[in-house]
mmJSON file of the N, C-alpha and C atoms, coordinates in Angstrom:
{"data_MODEL":{"atom_site":{
"group_PDB":["ATOM","ATOM","ATOM","ATOM","ATOM","ATOM","ATOM","ATOM","ATOM","ATOM","ATOM","ATOM","ATOM","ATOM","ATOM","ATOM","ATOM","ATOM","ATOM","ATOM","ATOM","ATOM","ATOM","ATOM","ATOM","ATOM","ATOM","ATOM","ATOM","ATOM","ATOM","ATOM","ATOM","ATOM","ATOM","ATOM","ATOM","ATOM","ATOM","ATOM","ATOM","ATOM","ATOM","ATOM","ATOM","ATOM","ATOM","ATOM","ATOM","ATOM","ATOM","ATOM","ATOM","ATOM","ATOM","ATOM","ATOM","ATOM","ATOM","ATOM","ATOM","ATOM","ATOM","ATOM","ATOM","ATOM","ATOM","ATOM","ATOM","ATOM","ATOM","ATOM","ATOM","ATOM","ATOM","ATOM","ATOM","ATOM","ATOM","ATOM","ATOM","ATOM","ATOM","ATOM","ATOM","ATOM","ATOM","ATOM","ATOM","ATOM","ATOM","ATOM","ATOM","ATOM","ATOM","ATOM","ATOM","ATOM","ATOM","ATOM","ATOM","ATOM","ATOM","ATOM","ATOM","ATOM","ATOM","ATOM","ATOM","ATOM","ATOM","ATOM","ATOM","ATOM","ATOM","ATOM","ATOM","ATOM","ATOM","ATOM","ATOM","ATOM","ATOM","ATOM","ATOM","ATOM","ATOM","ATOM","ATOM","ATOM","ATOM","ATOM","ATOM","ATOM","ATOM","ATOM","ATOM","ATOM","ATOM","ATOM","ATOM","ATOM","ATOM","ATOM","ATOM","ATOM","ATOM","ATOM","ATOM","ATOM","ATOM","ATOM","ATOM","ATOM","ATOM","ATOM","ATOM","ATOM","ATOM","ATOM","ATOM","ATOM","ATOM","ATOM","ATOM","ATOM","ATOM","ATOM","ATOM","ATOM","ATOM"],
"id":[1,2,3,4,5,6,7,8,9,10,11,12,13,14,15,16,17,18,19,20,21,22,23,24,25,26,27,28,29,30,31,32,33,34,35,36,37,38,39,40,41,42,43,44,45,46,47,48,49,50,51,52,53,54,55,56,57,58,59,60,61,62,63,64,65,66,67,68,69,70,71,72,73,74,75,76,77,78,79,80,81,82,83,84,85,86,87,88,89,90,91,92,93,94,95,96,97,98,99,100,101,102,103,104,105,106,107,108,109,110,111,112,113,114,115,116,117,118,119,120,121,122,123,124,125,126,127,128,129,130,131,132,133,134,135,136,137,138,139,140,141,142,143,144,145,146,147,148,149,150,151,152,153,154,155,156,157,158,159,160,161,162,163,164,165,166,167,168,169,170,171],
"type_symbol":["N","C","C","N","C","C","N","C","C","N","C","C","N","C","C","N","C","C","N","C","C","N","C","C","N","C","C","N","C","C","N","C","C","N","C","C","N","C","C","N","C","C","N","C","C","N","C","C","N","C","C","N","C","C","N","C","C","N","C","C","N","C","C","N","C","C","N","C","C","N","C","C","N","C","C","N","C","C","N","C","C","N","C","C","N","C","C","N","C","C","N","C","C","N","C","C","N","C","C","N","C","C","N","C","C","N","C","C","N","C","C","N","C","C","N","C","C","N","C","C","N","C","C","N","C","C","N","C","C","N","C","C","N","C","C","N","C","C","N","C","C","N","C","C","N","C","C","N","C","C","N","C","C","N","C","C","N","C","C","N","C","C","N","C","C","N","C","C","N","C","C"],
"label_atom_id":["N","CA","C","N","CA","C","N","CA","C","N","CA","C","N","CA","C","N","CA","C","N","CA","C","N","CA","C","N","CA","C","N","CA","C","N","CA","C","N","CA","C","N","CA","C","N","CA","C","N","CA","C","N","CA","C","N","CA","C","N","CA","C","N","CA","C","N","CA","C","N","CA","C","N","CA","C","N","CA","C","N","CA","C","N","CA","C","N","CA","C","N","CA","C","N","CA","C","N","CA","C","N","CA","C","N","CA","C","N","CA","C","N","CA","C","N","CA","C","N","CA","C","N","CA","C","N","CA","C","N","CA","C","N","CA","C","N","CA","C","N","CA","C","N","CA","C","N","CA","C","N","CA","C","N","CA","C","N","CA","C","N","CA","C","N","CA","C","N","CA","C","N","CA","C","N","CA","C","N","CA","C","N","CA","C","N","CA","C","N","CA","C","N","CA","C","N","CA","C"],
"label_alt_id":[null,null,null,null,null,null,null,null,null,null,null,null,null,null,null,null,null,null,null,null,null,null,null,null,null,null,null,null,null,null,null,null,null,null,null,null,null,null,null,null,null,null,null,null,null,null,null,null,null,null,null,null,null,null,null,null,null,null,null,null,null,null,null,null,null,null,null,null,null,null,null,null,null,null,null,null,null,null,null,null,null,null,null,null,null,null,null,null,null,null,null,null,null,null,null,null,null,null,null,null,null,null,null,null,null,null,null,null,null,null,null,null,null,null,null,null,null,null,null,null,null,null,null,null,null,null,null,null,null,null,null,null,null,null,null,null,null,null,null,null,null,null,null,null,null,null,null,null,null,null,null,null,null,null,null,null,null,null,null,null,null,null,null,null,null,null,null,null,null,null,null],
"label_comp_id":["MET","MET","MET","GLU","GLU","GLU","ARG","ARG","ARG","VAL","VAL","VAL","THR","THR","THR","LEU","LEU","LEU","ARG","ARG","ARG","ILE","ILE","ILE","PRO","PRO","PRO","LYS","LYS","LYS","GLN","GLN","GLN","GLN","GLN","GLN","ILE","ILE","ILE","ASP","ASP","ASP","GLU","GLU","GLU","VAL","VAL","VAL","GLU","GLU","GLU","GLN","GLN","GLN","MET","MET","MET","VAL","VAL","VAL","GLU","GLU","GLU","THR","THR","THR","GLY","GLY","GLY","GLU","GLU","GLU","PHE","PHE","PHE","PRO","PRO","PRO","ASN","ASN","ASN","ARG","ARG","ARG","SER","SER","SER","GLU","GLU","GLU","ALA","ALA","ALA","ILE","ILE","ILE","ARG","ARG","ARG","SER","SER","SER","ALA","ALA","ALA","VAL","VAL","VAL","ARG","ARG","ARG","GLU","GLU","GLU","MET","MET","MET","LEU","LEU","LEU","ASN","ASN","ASN","GLU","GLU","GLU","GLN","GLN","GLN","SER","SER","SER","ASP","ASP","ASP","ARG","ARG","ARG","ALA","ALA","ALA","ASP","ASP","ASP","LYS","LYS","LYS","ASN","ASN","ASN","ASN","ASN","ASN","ARG","ARG","ARG","SER","SER","SER","TRP","TRP","TRP","ALA","ALA","ALA","LYS","LYS","LYS","VAL","VAL","VAL"],
"label_asym_id":["A","A","A","A","A","A","A","A","A","A","A","A","A","A","A","A","A","A","A","A","A","A","A","A","A","A","A","A","A","A","A","A","A","A","A","A","A","A","A","A","A","A","A","A","A","A","A","A","A","A","A","A","A","A","A","A","A","A","A","A","A","A","A","A","A","A","A","A","A","A","A","A","A","A","A","A","A","A","A","A","A","A","A","A","A","A","A","A","A","A","A","A","A","A","A","A","A","A","A","A","A","A","A","A","A","A","A","A","A","A","A","A","A","A","A","A","A","A","A","A","A","A","A","A","A","A","A","A","A","A","A","A","A","A","A","A","A","A","A","A","A","A","A","A","A","A","A","A","A","A","A","A","A","A","A","A","A","A","A","A","A","A","A","A","A","A","A","A","A","A","A"],
"label_entity_id":["1","1","1","1","1","1","1","1","1","1","1","1","1","1","1","1","1","1","1","1","1","1","1","1","1","1","1","1","1","1","1","1","1","1","1","1","1","1","1","1","1","1","1","1","1","1","1","1","1","1","1","1","1","1","1","1","1","1","1","1","1","1","1","1","1","1","1","1","1","1","1","1","1","1","1","1","1","1","1","1","1","1","1","1","1","1","1","1","1","1","1","1","1","1","1","1","1","1","1","1","1","1","1","1","1","1","1","1","1","1","1","1","1","1","1","1","1","1","1","1","1","1","1","1","1","1","1","1","1","1","1","1","1","1","1","1","1","1","1","1","1","1","1","1","1","1","1","1","1","1","1","1","1","1","1","1","1","1","1","1","1","1","1","1","1","1","1","1","1","1","1"],
"label_seq_id":[1,1,1,2,2,2,3,3,3,4,4,4,5,5,5,6,6,6,7,7,7,8,8,8,9,9,9,10,10,10,11,11,11,12,12,12,13,13,13,14,14,14,15,15,15,16,16,16,17,17,17,18,18,18,19,19,19,20,20,20,21,21,21,22,22,22,23,23,23,24,24,24,25,25,25,26,26,26,27,27,27,28,28,28,29,29,29,30,30,30,31,31,31,32,32,32,33,33,33,34,34,34,35,35,35,36,36,36,37,37,37,38,38,38,39,39,39,40,40,40,41,41,41,42,42,42,43,43,43,44,44,44,45,45,45,46,46,46,47,47,47,48,48,48,49,49,49,50,50,50,51,51,51,52,52,52,53,53,53,54,54,54,55,55,55,56,56,56,57,57,57],
"pdbx_PDB_ins_code":[null,null,null,null,null,null,null,null,null,null,null,null,null,null,null,null,null,null,null,null,null,null,null,null,null,null,null,null,null,null,null,null,null,null,null,null,null,null,null,null,null,null,null,null,null,null,null,null,null,null,null,null,null,null,null,null,null,null,null,null,null,null,null,null,null,null,null,null,null,null,null,null,null,null,null,null,null,null,null,null,null,null,null,null,null,null,null,null,null,null,null,null,null,null,null,null,null,null,null,null,null,null,null,null,null,null,null,null,null,null,null,null,null,null,null,null,null,null,null,null,null,null,null,null,null,null,null,null,null,null,null,null,null,null,null,null,null,null,null,null,null,null,null,null,null,null,null,null,null,null,null,null,null,null,null,null,null,null,null,null,null,null,null,null,null,null,null,null,null,null,null],
"Cartn_x":[-9.874,-10.518,-10.772,-12.063,-13.048,-13.871,-13.767,-13.612,-14.935,-15.737,-17.174,-16.861,-17.885,-17.784,-19.161,-19.679,-20.679,-21.076,-21.45,-21.393,-22.252,-21.785,-21.744,-21.463,-22.469,-22.6,-21.331,-21.262,-19.915,-19.126,-20.793,-20.641,-19.484,-20.347,-20.211,-18.629,-18.041,-16.668,-15.626,-16.128,-15.486,-14.853,-15.92,-15.975,-14.815,-15.094,-13.253,-12.564,-12.624,-11.261,-10.662,-11.395,-10.996,-10.41,-11.019,-10.544,-8.953,-9.093,-7.702,-6.85,-7.022,-5.814,-5.513,-6.543,-5.842,-5.404,-5.237,-4.692,-5.106,-6.557,-7.914,-7.75,-7.356,-7.327,-6.607,-5.76,-4.365,-5.404,-6.407,-6.89,-8.261,-8.832,-10.677,-11.016,-10.038,-11.061,-11.007,-9.959,-10.146,-11.063,-11.287,-12.61,-13.87,-13.677,-15.187,-15.562,-14.415,-14.105,-14.758,-14.207,-14.286,-15.756,-16.621,-17.71,-18.854,-17.796,-18.395,-18.458,-17.405,-17.537,-18.196,-18.171,-19.014,-19.908,-20.983,-22.418,-22.855,-21.838,-21.849,-22.029,-20.583,-20.602,-22.255,-22.775,-23.744,-25.106,-25.113,-26.521,-26.157,-25.281,-24.453,-25.636,-24.397,-24.963,-26.356,-27.548,-29.231,-29.009,-28.526,-29.469,-29.017,-28.244,-27.759,-28.547,-28.747,-29.722,-31.265,-31.469,-32.881,-32.859,-32.062,-32.175,-31.638,-31.045,-31.326,-32.923,-32.693,-33.951,-33.786,-34.583,-34.024,-35.076,-34.898,-35.665,-37.142,-38.115,-39.157,-39.667,-40.008,-40.398,-41.287],
"Cartn_y":[-10.161,-10.116,-11.859,-11.37,-12.081,-11.973,-13.14,-12.339,-13.302,-11.752,-11.711,-11.756,-12.476,-12.404,-11.928,-10.708,-10.297,-9.323,-9.583,-8.822,-7.4,-6.528,-5.473,-4.733,-3.961,-3.791,-2.973,-3.597,-3.2,-1.792,-0.789,0.528,1.126,0.331,0.632,0.723,-0.849,-1.304,-0.277,-0.006,0.973,2.299,3.148,3.419,3.631,2.268,2.303,1.907,1.248,1.81,2.406,3.896,4.849,5.872,5.549,5.868,5.588,4.005,3.221,3.648,3.769,4.389,6.383,6.627,7.71,8.553,7.075,7.242,7.369,7.467,7.648,6.975,5.272,4.541,3.311,2.761,1.264,0.779,0.055,-0.834,-1.357,-2.133,-2.158,-2.916,-3.531,-3.875,-2.731,-1.408,-0.79,0.333,0.784,1.523,0.832,-0.525,-0.861,-0.845,-1.577,-1.269,-0.001,0.859,2.495,2.761,2.542,2.53,2.313,0.76,0.244,0.885,1.325,1.995,3.543,4.452,5.568,5.033,4.477,3.098,3.461,2.18,1.666,3.293,4.302,5.765,6.026,6.775,7.114,6.538,5.52,4.312,4.509,4.95,5.236,6.436,7.458,8.797,8.533,8.469,8.237,8.195,6.853,6.458,6.935,8.056,8.428,9.761,10.181,11.544,10.793,9.367,9.31,8.992,8.681,8.205,8.869,10.034,11.247,12.457,12.064,12.537,14.573,14.803,16.652,17.086,17.949,18.68,19.397,19.194,19.881,21.224,22.48,23.49,23.514],
"Cartn_z":[8.095,7.027,6.625,6.134,5.196,4.264,3.729,1.791,1.223,0.351,0.208,-1.223,-1.281,-3.314,-3.025,-4.111,-4.815,-6.457,-6.975,-8.279,-7.766,-9.442,-9.047,-10.567,-10.728,-12.589,-13.225,-14.43,-15.103,-14.657,-14.808,-14.471,-13.357,-12.602,-11.501,-10.717,-11.513,-11.738,-12.141,-13.214,-14.426,-13.369,-12.178,-12.138,-10.582,-10.528,-9.07,-9.91,-10.739,-11.733,-12.219,-12.344,-12.117,-11.123,-10.018,-9.323,-8.455,-8.986,-8.771,-9.379,-10.435,-11.152,-11.573,-10.754,-10.111,-9.185,-8.663,-7.032,-5.989,-6.111,-4.909,-3.472,-4.342,-3.631,-4.307,-3.491,-4.103,-4.594,-4.656,-5.409,-4.787,-6.04,-5.902,-4.575,-3.915,-2.428,-1.322,-1.234,-0.439,-1.173,-1.974,-2.094,-1.933,-1.868,-1.639,0.055,0.551,2.327,2.7,1.581,2.23,1.869,0.778,1.107,2.371,2.118,3.065,4.732,4.514,6.363,6.067,4.788,5.335,5.217,4.536,4.905,5.882,6.808,7.672,9.449,8.833,9.741,9.565,7.982,7.596,8.561,8.211,9.414,10.568,11.68,12.848,13.335,12.159,12.908,13.148,11.826,11.481,13.385,13.54,14.428,16.16,16.128,16.987,17.156,15.645,16.067,16.557,16.321,16.404,17.74,18.459,19.953,21.329,20.326,21.286,21.859,23.139,24.19,23.863,23.291,23.698,24.155,24.57,25.545,25.319,25.856,25.057,26.057,25.731,26.331,25.928],
"occupancy":[1.0,1.0,1.0,1.0,1.0,1.0,1.0,1.0,1.0,1.0,1.0,1.0,1.0,1.0,1.0,1.0,1.0,1.0,1.0,1.0,1.0,1.0,1.0,1.0,1.0,1.0,1.0,1.0,1.0,1.0,1.0,1.0,1.0,1.0,1.0,1.0,1.0,1.0,1.0,1.0,1.0,1.0,1.0,1.0,1.0,1.0,1.0,1.0,1.0,1.0,1.0,1.0,1.0,1.0,1.0,1.0,1.0,1.0,1.0,1.0,1.0,1.0,1.0,1.0,1.0,1.0,1.0,1.0,1.0,1.0,1.0,1.0,1.0,1.0,1.0,1.0,1.0,1.0,1.0,1.0,1.0,1.0,1.0,1.0,1.0,1.0,1.0,1.0,1.0,1.0,1.0,1.0,1.0,1.0,1.0,1.0,1.0,1.0,1.0,1.0,1.0,1.0,1.0,1.0,1.0,1.0,1.0,1.0,1.0,1.0,1.0,1.0,1.0,1.0,1.0,1.0,1.0,1.0,1.0,1.0,1.0,1.0,1.0,1.0,1.0,1.0,1.0,1.0,1.0,1.0,1.0,1.0,1.0,1.0,1.0,1.0,1.0,1.0,1.0,1.0,1.0,1.0,1.0,1.0,1.0,1.0,1.0,1.0,1.0,1.0,1.0,1.0,1.0,1.0,1.0,1.0,1.0,1.0,1.0,1.0,1.0,1.0,1.0,1.0,1.0,1.0,1.0,1.0,1.0,1.0,1.0],
"B_iso_or_equiv":[0.0,0.0,0.0,0.0,0.0,0.0,0.0,0.0,0.0,0.0,0.0,0.0,0.0,0.0,0.0,0.0,0.0,0.0,0.0,0.0,0.0,0.0,0.0,0.0,0.0,0.0,0.0,0.0,0.0,0.0,0.0,0.0,0.0,0.0,0.0,0.0,0.0,0.0,0.0,0.0,0.0,0.0,0.0,0.0,0.0,0.0,0.0,0.0,0.0,0.0,0.0,0.0,0.0,0.0,0.0,0.0,0.0,0.0,0.0,0.0,0.0,0.0,0.0,0.0,0.0,0.0,0.0,0.0,0.0,0.0,0.0,0.0,0.0,0.0,0.0,0.0,0.0,0.0,0.0,0.0,0.0,0.0,0.0,0.0,0.0,0.0,0.0,0.0,0.0,0.0,0.0,0.0,0.0,0.0,0.0,0.0,0.0,0.0,0.0,0.0,0.0,0.0,0.0,0.0,0.0,0.0,0.0,0.0,0.0,0.0,0.0,0.0,0.0,0.0,0.0,0.0,0.0,0.0,0.0,0.0,0.0,0.0,0.0,0.0,0.0,0.0,0.0,0.0,0.0,0.0,0.0,0.0,0.0,0.0,0.0,0.0,0.0,0.0,0.0,0.0,0.0,0.0,0.0,0.0,0.0,0.0,0.0,0.0,0.0,0.0,0.0,0.0,0.0,0.0,0.0,0.0,0.0,0.0,0.0,0.0,0.0,0.0,0.0,0.0,0.0,0.0,0.0,0.0,0.0,0.0,0.0],
"pdbx_formal_charge":[null,null,null,null,null,null,null,null,null,null,null,null,null,null,null,null,null,null,null,null,null,null,null,null,null,null,null,null,null,null,null,null,null,null,null,null,null,null,null,null,null,null,null,null,null,null,null,null,null,null,null,null,null,null,null,null,null,null,null,null,null,null,null,null,null,null,null,null,null,null,null,null,null,null,null,null,null,null,null,null,null,null,null,null,null,null,null,null,null,null,null,null,null,null,null,null,null,null,null,null,null,null,null,null,null,null,null,null,null,null,null,null,null,null,null,null,null,null,null,null,null,null,null,null,null,null,null,null,null,null,null,null,null,null,null,null,null,null,null,null,null,null,null,null,null,null,null,null,null,null,null,null,null,null,null,null,null,null,null,null,null,null,null,null,null,null,null,null,null,null,null],
"auth_seq_id":[1,1,1,2,2,2,3,3,3,4,4,4,5,5,5,6,6,6,7,7,7,8,8,8,9,9,9,10,10,10,11,11,11,12,12,12,13,13,13,14,14,14,15,15,15,16,16,16,17,17,17,18,18,18,19,19,19,20,20,20,21,21,21,22,22,22,23,23,23,24,24,24,25,25,25,26,26,26,27,27,27,28,28,28,29,29,29,30,30,30,31,31,31,32,32,32,33,33,33,34,34,34,35,35,35,36,36,36,37,37,37,38,38,38,39,39,39,40,40,40,41,41,41,42,42,42,43,43,43,44,44,44,45,45,45,46,46,46,47,47,47,48,48,48,49,49,49,50,50,50,51,51,51,52,52,52,53,53,53,54,54,54,55,55,55,56,56,56,57,57,57],
"auth_comp_id":["MET","MET","MET","GLU","GLU","GLU","ARG","ARG","ARG","VAL","VAL","VAL","THR","THR","THR","LEU","LEU","LEU","ARG","ARG","ARG","ILE","ILE","ILE","PRO","PRO","PRO","LYS","LYS","LYS","GLN","GLN","GLN","GLN","GLN","GLN","ILE","ILE","ILE","ASP","ASP","ASP","GLU","GLU","GLU","VAL","VAL","VAL","GLU","GLU","GLU","GLN","GLN","GLN","MET","MET","MET","VAL","VAL","VAL","GLU","GLU","GLU","THR","THR","THR","GLY","GLY","GLY","GLU","GLU","GLU","PHE","PHE","PHE","PRO","PRO","PRO","ASN","ASN","ASN","ARG","ARG","ARG","SER","SER","SER","GLU","GLU","GLU","ALA","ALA","ALA","ILE","ILE","ILE","ARG","ARG","ARG","SER","SER","SER","ALA","ALA","ALA","VAL","VAL","VAL","ARG","ARG","ARG","GLU","GLU","GLU","MET","MET","MET","LEU","LEU","LEU","ASN","ASN","ASN","GLU","GLU","GLU","GLN","GLN","GLN","SER","SER","SER","ASP","ASP","ASP","ARG","ARG","ARG","ALA","ALA","ALA","ASP","ASP","ASP","LYS","LYS","LYS","ASN","ASN","ASN","ASN","ASN","ASN","ARG","ARG","ARG","SER","SER","SER","TRP","TRP","TRP","ALA","ALA","ALA","LYS","LYS","LYS","VAL","VAL","VAL"],
"auth_asym_id":["A","A","A","A","A","A","A","A","A","A","A","A","A","A","A","A","A","A","A","A","A","A","A","A","A","A","A","A","A","A","A","A","A","A","A","A","A","A","A","A","A","A","A","A","A","A","A","A","A","A","A","A","A","A","A","A","A","A","A","A","A","A","A","A","A","A","A","A","A","A","A","A","A","A","A","A","A","A","A","A","A","A","A","A","A","A","A","A","A","A","A","A","A","A","A","A","A","A","A","A","A","A","A","A","A","A","A","A","A","A","A","A","A","A","A","A","A","A","A","A","A","A","A","A","A","A","A","A","A","A","A","A","A","A","A","A","A","A","A","A","A","A","A","A","A","A","A","A","A","A","A","A","A","A","A","A","A","A","A","A","A","A","A","A","A","A","A","A","A","A","A"],
"auth_atom_id":["N","CA","C","N","CA","C","N","CA","C","N","CA","C","N","CA","C","N","CA","C","N","CA","C","N","CA","C","N","CA","C","N","CA","C","N","CA","C","N","CA","C","N","CA","C","N","CA","C","N","CA","C","N","CA","C","N","CA","C","N","CA","C","N","CA","C","N","CA","C","N","CA","C","N","CA","C","N","CA","C","N","CA","C","N","CA","C","N","CA","C","N","CA","C","N","CA","C","N","CA","C","N","CA","C","N","CA","C","N","CA","C","N","CA","C","N","CA","C","N","CA","C","N","CA","C","N","CA","C","N","CA","C","N","CA","C","N","CA","C","N","CA","C","N","CA","C","N","CA","C","N","CA","C","N","CA","C","N","CA","C","N","CA","C","N","CA","C","N","CA","C","N","CA","C","N","CA","C","N","CA","C","N","CA","C","N","CA","C","N","CA","C","N","CA","C","N","CA","C"],
"pdbx_PDB_model_num":[1,1,1,1,1,1,1,1,1,1,1,1,1,1,1,1,1,1,1,1,1,1,1,1,1,1,1,1,1,1,1,1,1,1,1,1,1,1,1,1,1,1,1,1,1,1,1,1,1,1,1,1,1,1,1,1,1,1,1,1,1,1,1,1,1,1,1,1,1,1,1,1,1,1,1,1,1,1,1,1,1,1,1,1,1,1,1,1,1,1,1,1,1,1,1,1,1,1,1,1,1,1,1,1,1,1,1,1,1,1,1,1,1,1,1,1,1,1,1,1,1,1,1,1,1,1,1,1,1,1,1,1,1,1,1,1,1,1,1,1,1,1,1,1,1,1,1,1,1,1,1,1,1,1,1,1,1,1,1,1,1,1,1,1,1,1,1,1,1,1,1]
}}}
């Protein structure tokens, strides 16, 4: 894995920390990795929908 440094507003980090504290994620890094995976999956789904060929009637 590569290390990435980024700046995130404190309010968003506090919300991520809350998710870690409630056990939704084991740590901040995994929460952020999950968000990136979700974003990439959504982007891929949109691209797939745009590339579908539909028969015109």
